[in-house]
C-alpha positions in Angstrom: -7.1 40.5 -8.1 -10.3 38.6 -7.4 -10.7 35.6 -5.1 -11.0 33.0 -7.9 -7.8 34.3 -9.5 -6.0 33.9 -6.1 -7.3 30.4 -5.7 -6.3 29.4 -9.3 -2.9 31.1 -9.3 -1.5 30.4 -5.7 -1.0 27.3 -3.7 0.8 28.3 -0.4 -1.6 29.8 2.2 -1.1 30.9 5.8 -4.2 31.3 8.0 -3.9 33.6 10.9 -6.2 32.8 13.7 -6.6 29.1 13.5 -8.6 27.7 16.4 -9.2 24.3 17.9 -12.9 25.2 18.2 -14.6 23.5 15.2 -17.4 26.1 15.2 -15.0 29.1 14.7 -14.1 30.5 11.3 -10.4 30.1 11.9 -10.8 26.4 12.1 -13.3 26.1 9.2 -11.2 28.2 6.8 -8.0 26.3 7.7 -9.7 23.0 7.1 -11.5 24.0 3.9 -8.2 25.2 2.2 -6.5 21.9 3.2 -9.5 19.9 1.9 -9.2 21.7 -1.4 -5.6 20.6 -1.8 -3.8 23.8 -0.9 -0.6 23.9 1.2 -1.7 25.6 4.3 0.3 26.8 7.4 -1.7 27.6 10.5 -0.7 30.7 12.5 -1.8 30.9 16.2 -0.2 32.6 19.1 -2.7 30.6 21.3 -2.4 26.9 20.1 0.7 24.8 19.4 -1.3 22.4 17.3 -4.8 21.9 15.8 -5.9 18.4 14.9 -2.3 17.2 15.1 -1.0 19.9 12.8 1.8 22.1 14.1 0.8 25.8 14.5 3.3 28.6 14.0 3.5 31.6 16.3 4.5 34.0 13.5 4.6 34.2 9.7 8.4 34.4 9.9 8.6 31.0 11.7 7.0 29.2 8.7 9.8 27.4 6.8 8.0 27.1 3.5 6.8 29.6 1.0 3.6 31.7 1.6 1.8 33.3 -1.3 -1.3 34.5 0.5 -2.1 35.2 4.1 -5.7 34.7 5.2 -6.8 36.9 8.2 -9.3 35.5 10.7 -8.3 37.8 13.6 -9.5 41.0 15.1 -8.2 44.0 13.1 -6.2 45.3 16.1 -3.8 42.3 15.7 -3.5 42.7 11.9 -0.9 45.5 11.8 2.0 43.3 13.2 1.2 40.6 10.7 1.0 43.1 7.8 4.5 44.3 8.8 5.7 40.7 8.9 4.2 40.2 5.4 6.1 43.3 4.1 9.4 42.0 5.5 8.8 38.6 3.9 7.7 39.9 0.6 4.2 38.5 0.7 1.8 40.7 -1.2 -1.7 39.3 -0.8 -3.9 39.5 2.4 -7.2 37.8 2.2 -9.3 39.6 4.7 -12.4 37.8 6.0 -15.5 39.8 6.9 -15.1 41.9 10.1 -11.3 41.6 10.1 -10.6 45.1 8.6 -11.6 48.7 8.5 -10.8 51.6 6.1 -7.8 52.6 8.1 -6.3 49.1 8.0 -6.9 48.8 4.2 -5.3 52.1 3.6 -2.2 51.0 5.7 -2.0 47.8 3.7 -2.1 49.6 0.4 0.6 52.0 1.6 3.0 49.2 2.4 2.3 47.3 -0.9 -0.1 44.7 0.3 -3.1 43.9 -1.9 -6.2 43.1 0.2 -8.7 40.5 -1.0 -12.1 41.2 0.5 -14.2 38.0 0.4 -15.1 35.0 2.5 -12.9 32.0 1.8 -15.7 29.6 2.7 -18.0 31.2 0.1 -15.3 31.2 -2.6 -14.2 27.6 -2.0 -17.7 26.2 -1.7 
């Protein structure tokens, strides 16, 4: 599925790696999706809140539906989140540049996760 289809079909997003630093992509992507009217949950093991929004520690702790998970973290942290996605029945992982390698993509496909490889900021411009 291409990025535009994801944006047109799905409404509930979770962004992993939300930061309080307004210069970081985790912050920019989280804000852009919210600005575009999507229901966005922030995932951060570091921050409890960003701009007054509650941040969740894990995907499993989010009380509302999640259709797509956006990754803005180092690929070494991705495996645990991929496993969480599998357990929750979430099938789409939107991988930002430099958040994946061939090994991770293979793992994702093997567990039934479809990777979307594109920059959210470019696709939502």
